[in-house]
C-alpha positions in Angstrom: 2.1 -10.3 16.2 2.2 -7.0 14.3 -0.8 -4.8 13.8 -0.9 -2.6 10.8 -3.0 0.6 10.7 -4.1 1.7 7.3 -5.6 5.1 6.4 -6.3 7.3 3.4 -8.8 5.4 1.3 -11.8 7.1 -0.2 -13.7 8.0 -3.4 -12.3 10.2 -6.2 -13.1 10.9 -9.8 -10.9 9.6 -12.6 -7.7 11.6 -12.8 -7.7 12.3 -9.1 -5.2 11.4 -6.4 -5.2 9.6 -3.1 -2.5 8.9 -0.5 -2.6 5.7 1.5 -0.7 5.2 4.7 0.2 2.1 6.6 1.9 2.2 10.0 3.1 -0.6 12.3 1.2 0.1 15.5 3.7 -1.3 17.9 7.1 -0.2 18.8 9.5 -2.6 17.1 13.1 -3.4 17.8 14.0 -5.1 14.5 14.0 -3.6 11.0 11.1 -4.3 8.7 12.4 -6.3 5.7 9.7 -5.3 3.2 6.6 -3.0 3.2 4.2 -3.2 0.4 0.7 -2.8 -1.0 -1.7 -5.2 -2.6 -5.2 -4.7 -3.9 -8.3 -6.8 -4.6 -10.7 -5.4 -7.2 -14.3 -6.5 -6.9 -14.7 -10.2 -7.9 -11.0 -10.6 -8.6 -7.9 -12.1 -6.9 -5.6 -10.0 -4.7 -2.8 -8.6 -6.7 0.6 -7.0 -6.0 0.9 -3.3 -6.4 4.2 -2.1 -5.0 6.8 -2.7 -2.3 9.8 -1.1 -0.8 12.8 -2.9 0.6 14.4 -1.6 3.8 17.4 -0.4 1.9 15.1 1.7 -0.2 14.7 -0.1 -3.5 11.2 -0.3 -4.9 9.1 -2.5 -7.2 5.9 -1.7 -9.0 3.3 -3.6 -10.9 3.2 -2.6 -14.6 -0.4 -1.4 -14.2 0.6 1.3 -11.7 4.2 2.2 -12.6 4.6 5.9 -13.3 1.3 6.7 -11.5 1.9 5.3 -8.0 4.8 6.0 -5.7 5.6 4.0 -2.6 7.7 5.6 0.1 9.1 4.6 3.5 9.0 7.3 6.2 12.1 8.1 8.2 10.7 6.2 11.2 11.1 3.0 9.1 7.7 1.7 10.2 5.3 3.7 8.0 4.9 3.4 4.3 2.8 5.6 2.1 1.4 5.0 -1.4 0.8 8.1 -3.4 -1.7 7.3 -6.2 -2.0 9.8 -9.1 -3.9 9.8 -12.3 -6.4 7.3 -10.8 -8.5 5.2 -13.2 -11.8 3.4 -12.6 -9.9 0.1 -12.8 -7.9 1.1 -9.8 -11.1 0.6 -7.7 -10.3 -2.0 -5.1 -9.7 -2.8 -1.5 -6.0 -1.9 -0.8 -4.1 -3.9 1.7 -0.8 -3.2 3.4 1.6 -6.1 3.7 4.8 -6.3 5.8 7.5 -8.8 6.0 8.9 -8.7 9.6 11.1 -11.2 11.3 10.3 -13.8 8.7 6.5 -13.5 8.8 4.1 -11.7 6.6 1.4 -9.5 8.1 -1.6 -7.8 6.5 -3.6 -4.7 7.2 -7.3 -4.6 7.4 -7.8 -3.1 4.0 -9.0 0.3 2.9 -11.5 0.9 0.1 -10.5 3.0 -2.9 -13.3 3.9 -5.4 -12.6 5.7 -8.6 -15.5 7.0 -10.6 -15.5 7.8 -14.3 
């Protein structure tokens, strides 16, 4: 079992920025395959936002490309999501997602609210 610790959510006005962080709580002895972020807007399904592969390649949803940047810290068990030019439609609960030794794990979610 892998526990993910998320932080960095909050409330901002449109055009503002937030930085989310997700860390694997335990000491691990195998590399993480993929770390990524999903979000669930109010009343909608959870959707993919971005991910980063262990080798460093990244993928983004069209709705956030150019505004959000995902990074993997040098410790290889922490990912960050820098969110710039935030819009009200970015309001959602953001979830960290990790693929580790063949299983997917989810964080508890962190609320991001963007006001117009």
